C-alpha positions in Angstrom: 0.1 -0.1 0.0 3.0 2.4 0.9 4.6 1.7 -2.4 1.4 2.2 -4.4 1.1 5.6 -2.6 4.6 6.7 -3.1 4.3 5.5 -6.9 1.1 7.8 -7.2 2.9 10.9 -5.5 5.7 10.5 -7.8 3.7 10.2 -10.8 1.6 13.3 -9.7 4.8 15.4 -9.2 6.1 14.5 -12.6 2.9 15.6 -14.4 2.7 18.9 -12.3 6.5 19.5 -13.4 5.6 18.6 -17.2 2.7 21.5 -17.2 3.2 23.5 -20.3 2.9 27.1 -20.1 4.7 30.3 -18.6 5.2 30.2 -14.8 2.9 33.1 -14.7 0.1 31.3 -16.4 0.6 28.1 -14.2 0.6 30.3 -11.2 -2.4 32.0 -12.2 -4.3 28.8 -12.9 -3.5 27.3 -9.6 -4.5 30.6 -7.9 -7.6 30.4 -9.8 -8.4 27.0 -8.7 -7.7 27.8 -4.9 -9.8 31.0 -5.0 -12.7 29.2 -6.6 -12.5 26.3 -4.2 -13.4 28.5 -1.4 -16.8 29.3 -2.9 -19.7 27.6 -1.3 -20.6 25.9 -4.5 -19.4 22.3 -3.4 -20.1 20.4 -6.5 -19.0 22.8 -9.0 -15.5 23.7 -7.9 -13.5 22.1 -10.8 -15.9 23.4 -13.5 -15.9 26.9 -12.2 -12.2 26.9 -11.9 -11.7 25.5 -15.5 -14.1 28.2 -16.8 -12.5 31.0 -14.8 -8.9 30.0 -15.9 -10.0 29.8 -19.6 -11.4 33.2 -19.2 -8.4 34.8 -17.8 -6.1 32.8 -20.2 -4.4 31.0 -17.4 -3.4 27.3 -17.3 -6.4 25.2 -17.3 -4.8 22.1 -16.1 -3.3 23.9 -13.1 -6.6 25.3 -12.3 -8.1 21.8 -11.7 -5.2 21.2 -9.2 -6.3 24.1 -7.1 -9.7 22.4 -5.9 -7.5 19.6 -5.0 -5.3 21.5 -2.7 -4.9 21.3 0.9 -6.1 25.0 1.3 -9.8 23.9 0.1 -12.6 24.7 2.6 -13.0 21.2 4.2 -13.0 22.8 7.7 -15.3 25.5 6.6 -17.9 22.8 5.8 -18.1 21.7 9.5 -18.7 25.4 10.3 -21.4 25.7 7.6 -23.1 22.7 8.8 -23.1 23.8 12.4 -24.3 27.5 11.8 -26.4 27.2 8.8 -29.5 26.3 10.8 -28.9 29.3 13.2 -28.8 31.8 10.2 -31.9 30.3 8.6 -30.8 28.7 5.5 
């Protein structure tokens, strides 16, 4: 199990390093994905990230990596589930 996880990690890193485009486009795409992943549209993060990255001419593949990042609002979901009934939604 550990070898498969290590193999997957190495494969993922090599794909990230093989992204084509300028560093600015790749950074813009990743930032776009991270920012979109902070929106409350839980099922649409990747789709929205791709659309926004395409609109601003950033790297679309890098934008799909943004919602997968650790910054994503998983911890916010606990807060939403806790305080949503209090707010009335």
